[in-house]
C-alpha positions in Angstrom: -6.6 23.0 5.4 -3.0 23.8 6.4 -3.8 23.3 10.1 -5.3 19.9 9.3 -2.3 18.9 7.1 0.1 20.0 9.8 -1.8 18.0 12.4 -1.6 14.9 10.2 2.2 15.4 9.8 2.4 15.8 13.6 0.6 12.6 14.2 3.0 10.8 11.9 6.0 12.4 13.6 4.7 11.4 17.0 4.2 7.8 15.8 7.8 7.6 14.6 9.3 9.3 17.7 7.7 7.1 20.5 10.9 5.0 21.1 10.6 3.3 17.7 7.8 1.1 19.1 5.1 2.1 16.6 7.5 2.5 13.7 8.7 -1.1 14.2 5.0 -2.2 13.9 4.5 -0.6 10.5 4.6 -3.6 8.2 5.2 -1.4 5.1 8.6 -0.7 6.5 9.6 -4.3 7.1 10.5 -5.1 3.5 10.6 -8.8 4.2 8.0 -11.5 3.7 7.3 -14.3 6.2 8.8 -17.7 5.7 7.2 -21.2 5.8 4.3 -20.2 3.6 2.0 -23.2 2.9 1.2 -23.6 -0.8 -2.1 -22.2 -2.1 -4.8 -24.4 -3.3 -7.1 -22.4 -5.5 -9.6 -20.9 -5.7 -8.9 -18.3 -3.1 -11.0 -15.3 -2.1 -9.4 -11.9 -1.7 -10.3 -8.4 -0.4 -8.4 -5.3 -1.6 -8.1 -2.4 0.9 -6.2 0.9 0.8 -4.4 2.3 3.8 -4.8 6.1 4.2 -2.9 6.4 7.4 -2.1 9.0 8.7 -3.2 11.2 5.8 -4.2 10.9 2.2 -0.6 11.1 1.1 1.5 10.7 4.2 4.9 12.4 4.0 7.8 10.0 4.8 9.9 11.2 7.8 13.7 11.4 7.6 15.9 8.8 9.1 15.9 10.7 12.5 12.1 10.5 12.6 11.6 14.2 11.9 10.5 16.3 8.9 12.4 18.8 6.8 9.2 20.7 6.4 9.1 24.4 5.4 6.6 26.9 4.1 8.0 26.3 0.5 7.4 22.5 0.9 3.9 23.1 2.1 3.1 25.4 -0.8 4.4 22.7 -3.2 2.4 20.0 -1.5 -0.9 21.7 -1.7 -1.5 21.2 -5.5 -0.2 17.6 -5.3 -2.7 16.8 -2.5 -5.4 18.6 -4.5 -4.5 16.7 -7.7 -4.9 13.3 -6.0 -8.2 14.2 -4.4 -9.6 15.5 -7.6 -8.6 12.3 -9.4 -10.2 9.9 -6.8 -12.7 8.6 -9.4 -10.2 7.4 -12.0 -8.0 6.1 -9.1 -10.8 3.9 -7.9 -11.3 2.7 -11.5 -7.7 1.7 -11.7 -7.9 0.0 -8.3 -10.8 -2.1 -9.6 -9.1 -2.9 -12.9 -5.6 -3.7 -11.8 -6.0 -4.9 -8.3 -9.5 -6.2 -7.6 -9.7 -7.9 -11.0 -6.4 -9.5 -10.3 -7.0 -12.7 -12.3 -9.4 -13.0 -15.2 -9.7 -16.8 -14.4 -10.9 -16.0 -10.9 -8.1 -17.9 -9.2 -8.4 -15.2 -6.7 -12.0 -13.9 -6.8 -11.9 -10.5 -5.0 -13.9 -7.6 -3.7 -13.0 -3.9 -2.9 -12.9 -3.4 0.8 -13.2 -0.1 2.7 -10.2 2.2 3.2 -8.8 2.4 6.7 -6.7 5.0 8.4 -4.5 3.4 11.1 -0.9 2.1 11.2 -0.6 -1.3 9.6 0.6 -3.6 12.4 0.1 -7.3 12.8 -2.7 -6.6 15.2 -4.3 -4.3 12.6 -4.0 -7.0 9.9 -5.7 -9.5 12.1 -8.5 -7.0 12.8 -8.9 -6.5 9.0 -8.8 -10.3 8.5 -11.8 -10.6 10.9 -13.7 -8.0 9.0 -13.5 -9.8 5.7 -14.2 -13.5 5.1 -11.3 -13.7 2.6 -8.3 -16.0 2.3 -6.1 -13.2 1.0 -6.0 -9.5 2.0 -4.3 -7.2 -0.5 -3.3 -4.0 1.4 -1.6 -1.1 -0.4 -0.8 2.6 0.3 0.7 5.6 -1.4 3.2 8.0 0.1 5.3 11.0 -1.0 8.9 11.5 -0.2 9.8 15.2 -0.1 13.3 14.8 1.3 15.0 14.5 -2.1 14.7 16.1 -5.5 12.8 15.3 -7.5 10.0 14.3 -5.1 8.9 10.7 -5.2 5.5 9.1 -5.0 5.7 5.5 -3.9 3.1 2.8 -3.9 3.7 -0.3 -1.8 1.6 -3.3 -0.8 1.5 -6.6 0.8 -0.6 -9.8 0.7 -1.9 -11.0 4.1 -2.7 -14.7 4.3 -5.5 -14.6 6.8 -5.7 -18.4 7.3 -1.9 -18.6 7.9 -1.4 -15.3 9.6 1.5 -14.6 7.3 2.5 -11.7 5.0 4.0 -11.5 1.5 5.7 -8.1 0.8 5.3 -6.8 -2.7 7.9 -4.8 -4.5 7.2 -1.0 -4.3 7.4 1.2 -7.3 8.4 4.9 -7.4 7.4 7.8 -9.7 9.3 11.0 -9.8 7.4 14.3 -9.6 9.4 16.4 -12.0 6.6 18.9 -12.5 4.6 21.1 -10.2 1.5 19.8 -12.0 2.2 16.1 -12.6 -0.1 13.8 -14.5 -1.7 12.1 -11.5 -3.9 9.9 -13.7 -0.9 8.4 -15.6 1.1 8.0 -12.3 -1.7 6.1 -10.6 -2.5 4.0 -13.7 1.1 2.9 -14.1 1.8 2.3 -10.4 -1.4 0.4 -9.7 -0.9 -1.7 -12.9 2.6 -2.6 -11.8 1.5 -3.4 -8.3 -1.2 -5.7 -9.6 1.3 -7.5 -11.9 3.7 -8.0 -9.0 0.9 -9.3 -6.7 -0.3 -11.8 -9.3 3.3 -13.1 -9.8 3.9 -13.6 -6.1 0.5 -15.2 -5.5 1.0 -17.6 -8.4 4.5 -18.4 -7.2 3.0 -20.0 -4.1 0.5 -22.1 -6.0 0.3 -25.8 -5.0 1.7 -28.0 -7.7 0.8 -31.6 -7.8 3.8 -33.8 -8.4 3.6 -36.4 -11.1 5.1 -39.8 -10.6 7.5 -41.1 -13.2 6.5 -44.6 -12.6 
């Protein structure tokens, strides 16, 4: 398990060290939505997919592209990784409740897509867009930052407008790991619920509004 975990970290390190090329393509790091978005005319279809690249809980690198990774860090990471894996069933339930069922009125009827495990670039998004016959692609991921105390679990997402080839970046939300045995169910419920609220707000902010004449 440790060898596999180290390999995943090595892949992430290699990705970030190749001249910044791959790092620049990771859309979760852009932090900026596209402009000139055409207003949405509902109903719209949507697919929700989770990014697990390059590991289940990828560790964020430091600003130089490396890892401050020690034996102590590894020992602390093991129960956290185990905790998330053991809570995959309730996590999937929260994904369905807060993300897939984004709108009770079915303004955005949606399905749960398959998880994927590669860097989220523009090319990757277009590939995903071709796999799903959906107007909107809701992509999200979780990561853990071990470079500060307390450690942070972050969930972040974006909405890919497949017909426009545009992205809308969602606000990320962080949760501190103040305990060696954190309440993963509560963390996931709160983070996914907030991500769903932010997504709904941003989607509705681009709704087409028919102007009424005063005459």
